[in-house]
LUMDORO-483694 format. One line per 2 residues: number of its first residue (from 1); for each residue x, y, z of N, C-alpha, C, O. Coordinates in nm, 2 decimals. Each point is the difference from the previous one (the first is absolute). Example, Ala and Ser with C-alpha at 12.3 -4.5 7.8 and 13.67 -1.06 7.14 Angstrom:
BEGIN
1	1.32,-0.57,0.78,-0.09,0.12,0.00,0.09,0.12,0.00,0.10,0.00,0.07  -0.14,0.11,-0.14,0.09,0.11,0.00,-0.08,0.11,0.08,0.05,0.11,0.01
***
This chain:
BEGIN
1	0.08,-0.10,0.03,-0.12,0.07,-0.01,0.17,0.16,-0.02,0.12,0.01,0.03  -0.22,0.08,-0.09,0.10,0.14,-0.01,-0.08,0.05,0.08,-0.09,-0.06,0.06
3	0.12,0.23,-0.03,-0.02,0.10,0.02,-0.13,0.08,-0.15,0.03,-0.02,-0.11  -0.11,0.08,0.13,-0.05,0.03,-0.10,0.03,0.14,-0.03,0.06,0.03,-0.11
5	-0.08,0.05,0.20,0.09,0.12,0.03,0.04,0.08,0.12,-0.03,-0.04,0.12  0.07,0.15,-0.15,0.05,0.02,0.18,-0.14,0.03,0.05,-0.10,0.02,-0.07
7	0.16,0.00,0.29,-0.13,0.02,0.04,-0.05,0.19,-0.06,0.07,0.10,-0.02  -0.25,-0.12,0.02,-0.03,0.09,-0.05,-0.01,0.12,0.09,-0.05,0.11,-0.04
9	0.09,-0.13,0.16,0.02,0.09,0.11,0.10,0.10,0.00,-0.01,0.11,0.04  0.13,-0.19,-0.11,0.11,0.05,0.01,0.00,0.07,-0.17,0.07,0.11,0.00
11	-0.13,-0.14,-0.13,-0.06,0.07,-0.05,-0.09,0.12,-0.04,-0.01,0.09,-0.09  -0.03,-0.10,0.16,-0.14,0.16,0.03,0.04,0.09,0.09,-0.02,0.00,0.13
13	0.08,0.13,-0.22,0.05,0.06,0.10,-0.06,0.06,0.18,-0.11,0.06,0.02  0.16,-0.09,0.02,-0.04,-0.02,0.19,-0.11,-0.10,0.04,-0.06,0.00,0.11
15	0.03,-0.07,-0.20,-0.05,-0.08,0.06,0.08,-0.11,0.13,-0.07,-0.03,0.10  0.22,-0.02,-0.13,0.03,-0.01,0.08,0.03,0.09,0.13,0.05,-0.04,0.10
17	-0.07,0.14,-0.13,-0.03,0.10,0.15,-0.12,0.01,0.08,0.00,0.00,0.12  -0.09,0.00,-0.19,-0.12,-0.03,0.04,-0.05,-0.16,0.09,-0.07,-0.01,0.10
19	0.14,-0.10,-0.19,-0.02,-0.08,0.06,0.09,-0.06,0.18,-0.06,-0.08,0.08  0.19,0.13,-0.07,0.10,-0.02,0.05,-0.06,0.13,0.17,0.02,0.00,0.12
21	-0.11,0.10,-0.21,-0.07,0.07,0.15,-0.06,-0.04,0.10,0.02,0.00,0.12  -0.14,-0.06,-0.24,-0.15,-0.08,0.06,0.09,-0.12,0.11,-0.01,0.00,0.12
23	0.12,-0.10,-0.20,0.05,-0.11,0.04,0.04,0.08,0.15,-0.09,0.00,0.08  0.18,0.04,-0.06,0.10,0.13,0.06,-0.13,0.06,0.13,0.01,0.00,0.12
25	-0.09,0.04,-0.18,-0.13,0.01,0.12,0.00,-0.09,0.04,0.07,-0.02,0.09  -0.18,-0.09,-0.14,0.00,-0.12,0.09,0.06,-0.05,0.09,-0.07,-0.02,0.10
27	0.23,-0.01,-0.10,0.10,-0.04,0.07,-0.07,0.07,0.16,-0.04,-0.06,0.10  0.06,0.19,-0.15,0.00,0.11,0.19,-0.13,-0.08,0.00,-0.05,0.09,0.06
29	-0.07,-0.19,-0.08,-0.12,0.05,0.07,0.01,-0.09,0.12,-0.12,-0.01,0.04  0.21,-0.06,0.04,0.05,-0.07,0.10,-0.09,-0.17,-0.03,-0.08,-0.07,0.07
31	0.15,0.05,-0.19,-0.11,-0.13,0.01,0.22,-0.03,0.04,0.09,0.08,0.00  -0.07,-0.23,0.02,0.14,-0.03,-0.02,0.05,-0.03,-0.15,-0.08,-0.05,-0.08
33	0.26,0.08,0.07,0.01,-0.04,-0.10,-0.01,-0.17,-0.05,-0.03,-0.06,-0.10  0.05,0.04,0.18,0.06,-0.20,-0.01,-0.17,-0.02,-0.05,-0.04,-0.06,-0.10
35	-0.07,0.14,0.20,-0.17,-0.01,-0.07,0.05,0.02,-0.17,0.02,-0.06,-0.10  0.00,0.15,0.14,-0.03,0.09,-0.11,0.07,-0.12,-0.21,-0.04,-0.04,-0.11
37	0.15,0.04,0.18,0.08,-0.14,-0.14,-0.05,-0.15,-0.02,0.01,-0.09,-0.09  -0.11,0.10,0.28,-0.04,-0.12,-0.06,-0.14,-0.01,-0.05,-0.05,-0.11,-0.04
39	-0.03,0.25,0.03,-0.11,0.02,-0.06,0.04,0.00,-0.22,-0.07,-0.04,-0.09  0.23,0.11,0.11,0.06,-0.03,-0.16,-0.01,-0.05,0.01,-0.12,-0.01,0.01
41	0.24,-0.14,0.04,-0.04,-0.14,-0.13,-0.03,-0.08,0.02,0.05,-0.11,-0.03  -0.18,0.16,0.13,-0.21,-0.13,0.02,-0.03,0.08,-0.18,0.00,-0.07,-0.10
43	-0.02,0.20,0.10,-0.09,0.04,-0.11,0.11,-0.03,-0.16,-0.02,-0.02,-0.12  0.15,0.04,0.21,0.12,-0.06,-0.18,0.00,-0.13,-0.05,0.03,-0.04,-0.11
45	-0.10,-0.05,0.24,0.01,-0.17,-0.07,-0.13,0.01,-0.05,-0.03,-0.03,-0.12  -0.08,0.09,0.22,-0.15,0.00,-0.10,-0.03,0.02,-0.14,-0.08,-0.04,-0.08
47	0.20,0.13,0.08,-0.05,0.07,-0.19,0.11,-0.10,-0.05,0.00,-0.02,-0.12  0.09,-0.03,0.19,0.10,-0.01,-0.06,0.12,0.06,-0.13,0.03,0.00,-0.11
49	-0.02,0.06,0.24,0.15,0.15,-0.02,0.11,-0.08,0.06,0.01,-0.02,0.12  0.09,-0.04,-0.24,0.09,-0.07,0.02,0.10,0.11,0.05,0.11,-0.04,0.04
51	-0.14,0.21,-0.06,0.13,0.05,-0.02,0.00,0.03,0.17,0.10,-0.01,0.06  -0.27,0.08,0.00,0.02,0.00,0.11,0.00,-0.11,0.08,0.04,0.03,0.11
53	-0.07,-0.15,-0.13,0.00,-0.08,0.07,0.18,-0.01,0.07,0.04,0.00,0.12  0.04,-0.01,-0.25,0.13,-0.02,0.07,0.02,0.12,0.06,0.10,-0.02,0.08
55	-0.14,0.15,-0.07,0.08,0.12,0.03,-0.09,0.02,0.12,0.05,0.08,0.08  -0.17,-0.13,-0.05,-0.05,0.04,0.16,0.03,-0.15,0.13,-0.02,0.01,0.13
57	0.05,-0.13,-0.22,0.12,-0.06,0.10,0.05,-0.03,0.00,0.02,-0.11,0.05  0.10,0.20,-0.12,0.14,0.05,0.06,-0.02,0.15,0.11,0.07,0.01,0.10
59	-0.13,0.04,-0.12,-0.05,0.13,0.03,0.02,-0.10,0.13,0.11,-0.01,0.05  -0.27,-0.07,0.01,0.07,-0.07,0.12,0.09,-0.03,0.06,0.02,0.02,0.12
61	0.06,-0.08,-0.21,0.08,-0.09,0.07,0.12,0.17,0.10,0.05,0.04,0.10  -0.08,-0.02,-0.26,0.15,0.13,0.05,-0.13,0.09,0.12,-0.02,0.12,-0.02
63	-0.01,-0.15,0.07,-0.06,0.06,0.10,0.00,-0.04,0.14,-0.03,0.07,0.10  0.07,-0.22,-0.11,0.02,-0.11,0.09,-0.14,-0.01,0.02,-0.04,0.02,0.12
65	-0.04,-0.06,-0.23,-0.07,-0.16,-0.01,0.04,-0.11,0.05,0.12,-0.02,0.02  -0.25,-0.09,0.01,0.10,-0.14,0.01,-0.04,-0.11,-0.13,-0.12,-0.02,-0.01
67	0.17,-0.03,-0.05,-0.03,-0.08,-0.12,-0.14,-0.09,0.02,-0.04,-0.07,-0.10  -0.02,0.07,0.18,-0.07,-0.12,0.07,-0.12,0.12,-0.05,-0.06,-0.01,-0.11
69	0.04,0.11,0.18,-0.09,0.16,-0.05,-0.05,0.00,-0.10,-0.11,-0.02,-0.04  0.23,0.05,-0.03,0.04,0.02,-0.13,-0.06,-0.07,-0.10,-0.10,0.04,-0.06
71	0.19,-0.16,0.04,-0.07,-0.12,-0.02,-0.16,-0.03,-0.05,-0.04,-0.01,-0.11  -0.02,0.00,0.23,-0.11,0.04,0.06,-0.16,0.08,0.00,-0.12,-0.04,0.02
73	0.18,0.12,-0.04,-0.10,0.10,-0.06,-0.11,0.03,-0.11,-0.10,0.08,-0.02  0.15,-0.17,-0.03,-0.10,-0.08,-0.12,-0.11,-0.05,0.06,-0.11,0.05,-0.03
75	0.12,-0.18,0.15,-0.02,-0.07,0.06,-0.07,0.08,0.20,-0.02,-0.05,0.11  0.02,0.14,-0.15,-0.03,0.05,0.14,-0.11,-0.08,0.12,-0.01,-0.02,0.12
77	-0.06,0.00,-0.26,-0.11,-0.04,0.14,-0.02,-0.13,0.06,-0.10,-0.03,0.06  0.20,-0.05,-0.08,0.04,-0.12,-0.01,0.15,0.00,0.09,0.08,-0.08,-0.05
79	-0.02,0.15,0.19,0.10,0.00,0.00,-0.05,0.10,0.12,-0.09,0.09,0.00  0.18,-0.15,0.13,0.02,0.13,0.10,0.09,0.13,-0.01,0.01,0.06,0.11
81	0.06,0.00,-0.22,0.06,0.08,0.01,-0.03,0.12,0.03,0.08,0.07,0.06  -0.18,-0.03,-0.11,-0.06,0.18,0.03,-0.10,-0.02,0.09,-0.08,-0.08,0.05
83	0.13,0.22,-0.04,-0.08,0.06,0.12,-0.14,0.00,-0.05,-0.04,-0.03,-0.12  -0.02,0.06,0.24,-0.16,0.00,-0.04,-0.04,0.12,-0.17,-0.06,-0.02,-0.10
85	0.17,0.17,0.17,-0.03,0.11,-0.07,0.03,-0.03,-0.18,-0.05,0.03,-0.10  0.17,-0.10,0.15,0.05,-0.02,-0.15,-0.09,-0.12,-0.08,-0.01,-0.01,-0.13
87	-0.02,-0.05,0.17,-0.13,-0.12,-0.03,-0.11,0.09,-0.10,-0.02,-0.01,-0.13  -0.06,0.16,0.27,-0.04,0.05,-0.11,0.02,0.10,-0.08,-0.08,0.05,-0.07
89	0.26,0.00,0.08,-0.02,0.02,-0.09,0.02,-0.03,-0.15,-0.02,0.08,-0.09  0.08,-0.22,0.06,-0.04,-0.14,-0.08,-0.09,-0.03,-0.04,-0.03,-0.05,-0.10
91	-0.03,0.08,0.19,-0.18,-0.02,-0.05,-0.01,0.09,-0.07,0.00,0.01,-0.13  -0.02,0.08,0.21,-0.03,0.16,-0.13,0.05,0.02,-0.10,-0.06,0.08,-0.08
93	0.20,-0.17,0.02,0.04,0.05,-0.13,-0.08,-0.12,-0.09,-0.06,0.02,-0.11  0.07,-0.13,0.16,-0.07,-0.06,-0.09,-0.13,0.01,0.01,-0.03,-0.12,0.01
95	-0.08,0.20,0.00,-0.09,0.02,0.00,-0.06,0.16,-0.12,-0.10,0.02,-0.07  0.22,0.03,0.10,0.01,0.15,-0.03,0.08,-0.10,-0.18,-0.06,0.03,-0.10
97	0.14,-0.10,0.10,0.09,-0.03,-0.10,-0.08,-0.05,-0.18,0.02,0.02,-0.12  -0.14,-0.13,0.25,-0.10,-0.09,-0.06,-0.08,0.08,0.02,-0.02,0.02,0.12
99	-0.05,0.06,-0.20,-0.15,0.08,0.02,-0.09,-0.01,-0.10,-0.08,0.09,-0.01  0.09,-0.18,-0.06,-0.05,-0.09,-0.05,-0.07,-0.08,0.03,-0.12,0.02,-0.01
101	0.18,-0.16,0.07,0.02,-0.10,0.06,-0.13,-0.07,0.06,-0.02,-0.12,0.04  -0.06,0.25,-0.04,-0.13,0.00,0.15,-0.07,0.09,-0.07,0.05,0.07,-0.09
103	-0.22,-0.08,0.16,-0.11,0.12,-0.04,0.03,0.12,0.11,0.02,0.12,-0.04  0.00,-0.14,0.16,0.10,0.12,0.14,0.13,-0.03,-0.01,0.05,-0.08,0.08
105	0.05,0.14,-0.20,0.15,0.03,0.04,0.06,-0.02,0.10,0.07,-0.10,0.03  -0.10,0.22,0.05,0.04,-0.03,0.09,-0.10,0.01,0.15,-0.05,0.10,0.04
107	0.03,-0.23,0.01,-0.06,-0.06,0.08,-0.02,0.11,0.16,0.08,0.08,0.05  -0.18,-0.11,-0.03,-0.06,0.15,0.12,0.18,-0.05,0.07,0.10,0.06,0.02
109	-0.17,-0.28,0.01,0.12,0.00,0.18,0.17,0.05,-0.08,0.08,0.07,0.07  -0.04,-0.10,-0.18,0.18,-0.05,-0.02,-0.04,0.20,0.05,0.06,0.05,0.09
111	-0.16,0.04,-0.15,0.03,0.15,-0.01,0.03,0.02,0.14,0.08,0.07,0.05  -0.18,-0.17,0.05,-0.04,0.07,0.17,0.21,-0.07,0.08,0.08,0.05,0.09
113	-0.08,-0.17,-0.18,0.09,-0.11,0.07,0.15,0.19,-0.03,0.03,0.06,0.10  0.02,-0.02,-0.21,0.09,0.07,-0.05,-0.05,0.14,0.10,0.09,0.06,0.06
115	-0.22,-0.03,-0.04,0.01,0.14,0.10,0.06,0.01,0.13,0.07,0.08,0.06  -0.17,-0.28,0.00,0.07,0.00,0.13,0.13,0.04,0.01,0.01,0.08,0.09
117	0.11,-0.11,-0.15,0.12,-0.08,0.01,0.05,0.18,-0.06,0.12,0.02,0.01  -0.20,0.07,-0.06,0.11,0.16,-0.05,-0.12,0.11,0.06,-0.10,-0.05,0.05
119	0.12,0.15,-0.07,-0.07,0.08,-0.03,0.00,0.10,-0.11,0.07,-0.01,-0.10  -0.14,0.11,0.12,-0.02,0.08,-0.12,0.07,-0.04,-0.11,-0.01,-0.07,-0.10
121	0.11,0.18,0.15,0.08,0.07,-0.08,0.15,-0.13,-0.04,0.06,0.01,-0.11  -0.02,-0.10,0.22,0.04,-0.16,-0.05,-0.11,-0.06,-0.07,0.07,-0.09,-0.05
123	-0.18,0.07,-0.01,-0.04,-0.08,-0.05,-0.04,0.08,-0.15,-0.04,-0.07,-0.10  0.04,0.17,0.11,0.02,0.11,-0.13,0.10,-0.02,-0.04,-0.01,-0.02,-0.12
125	0.15,0.02,0.15,0.14,-0.09,-0.02,0.00,-0.09,-0.12,0.02,0.01,-0.12  -0.08,-0.13,0.20,-0.03,-0.14,0.04,-0.06,0.04,-0.16,0.07,-0.03,-0.10
127	-0.20,0.08,0.07,-0.05,-0.03,-0.09,0.03,0.08,-0.15,-0.02,-0.06,-0.10  0.06,0.17,0.09,0.15,0.10,-0.05,0.08,-0.09,-0.06,-0.01,-0.03,-0.12
129	0.06,0.00,0.19,0.10,-0.15,0.02,0.00,-0.15,-0.07,0.10,-0.07,-0.04  -0.19,0.04,0.04,-0.09,-0.13,-0.09,-0.05,0.04,-0.13,-0.02,-0.08,-0.09
131	0.00,0.22,0.08,-0.04,0.08,-0.17,0.12,-0.03,-0.10,0.04,-0.08,-0.09  -0.01,0.17,0.16,0.19,0.03,-0.01,0.07,-0.10,-0.03,0.08,0.02,-0.08
133	-0.08,-0.17,0.13,0.12,-0.09,-0.01,-0.12,-0.08,-0.17,0.03,-0.05,-0.11  -0.11,0.06,0.17,-0.16,-0.04,-0.14,0.05,0.03,-0.16,0.00,-0.08,-0.10
135	0.05,0.26,0.13,-0.03,0.10,-0.12,0.20,-0.04,-0.02,0.04,0.04,-0.11  0.05,-0.08,0.18,0.10,-0.03,-0.03,-0.01,-0.17,-0.07,0.04,-0.02,-0.12
137	-0.08,-0.06,0.19,-0.02,-0.16,-0.08,-0.09,0.05,-0.15,0.00,-0.10,-0.07  -0.05,0.17,0.02,-0.10,0.07,-0.08,0.10,0.01,-0.15,-0.02,-0.02,-0.12
139	0.15,0.07,0.24,0.06,0.11,-0.17,0.09,-0.15,-0.02,-0.01,-0.08,-0.09  0.09,0.09,0.20,0.10,-0.12,-0.05,-0.01,-0.16,-0.04,0.07,-0.07,-0.07
141	-0.18,0.04,0.11,-0.09,-0.16,-0.06,-0.06,0.10,-0.15,-0.01,-0.08,-0.10  -0.02,0.16,0.07,-0.05,0.08,-0.14,0.17,-0.01,-0.06,0.02,-0.07,-0.10
143	0.04,0.12,0.13,0.10,0.01,-0.13,0.15,-0.08,0.01,0.11,0.02,-0.06  -0.16,-0.16,0.18,0.10,-0.09,0.06,0.12,0.09,0.04,0.09,0.04,-0.07
145	-0.11,-0.03,0.16,0.12,0.05,0.04,0.11,-0.13,0.06,-0.06,-0.11,-0.02  0.12,0.11,0.06,0.09,-0.20,0.06,0.05,0.07,0.09,0.02,0.12,0.00
147	-0.01,-0.19,0.09,0.02,-0.01,0.15,0.16,-0.04,-0.05,0.06,-0.07,-0.08  -0.04,0.14,0.15,0.20,0.01,0.04,0.05,0.15,-0.10,0.10,0.06,0.03
149	-0.19,-0.02,-0.15,0.02,0.12,-0.07,0.03,0.10,0.03,-0.02,-0.02,0.12  0.06,0.16,-0.13,0.02,0.14,0.03,-0.15,0.06,0.08,-0.11,0.02,-0.06
151	0.14,0.00,0.17,-0.12,0.05,0.06,-0.12,0.07,-0.07,0.03,0.08,-0.08  -0.16,-0.12,0.11,-0.10,0.04,-0.10,-0.15,0.00,0.11,-0.12,-0.02,-0.01
153	0.25,0.08,0.13,-0.22,0.02,0.12,-0.05,-0.11,0.01,-0.01,-0.07,-0.10  -0.03,0.05,0.23,-0.07,-0.05,0.02,0.01,0.01,0.17,-0.08,-0.06,0.07
***
């Protein structure tokens, strides 16, 4: 598989600055950085974005995360490795990433569990982070950005 083109955010003037600004703001919203990286990894796994899966798994490891937790993100429901707050973030990530998979895209129970662990500012940051990683995944998958290539976002 070959890259179709460079990442559009790198081509359209001002796009990268805007995307980076939203991502930076979301990182300041009170969600632990490791949780955000797990969210990014999980959405990227669902979306089949090899570029982002590679990048976020490596970022988690560089940040001191254990192999067991990194390897288990895709199976978070079936392990004891994650806190209740992390589980809530991962469940919300899956719902937001798979909007068309159910009639009630983000069910009240998933939302309520996330809201139980995150205040409004953190929950807002979490939703923005999930939206942004889904945007990066769509850009990278569409243009076939390759894992291990020069940084194209995510």
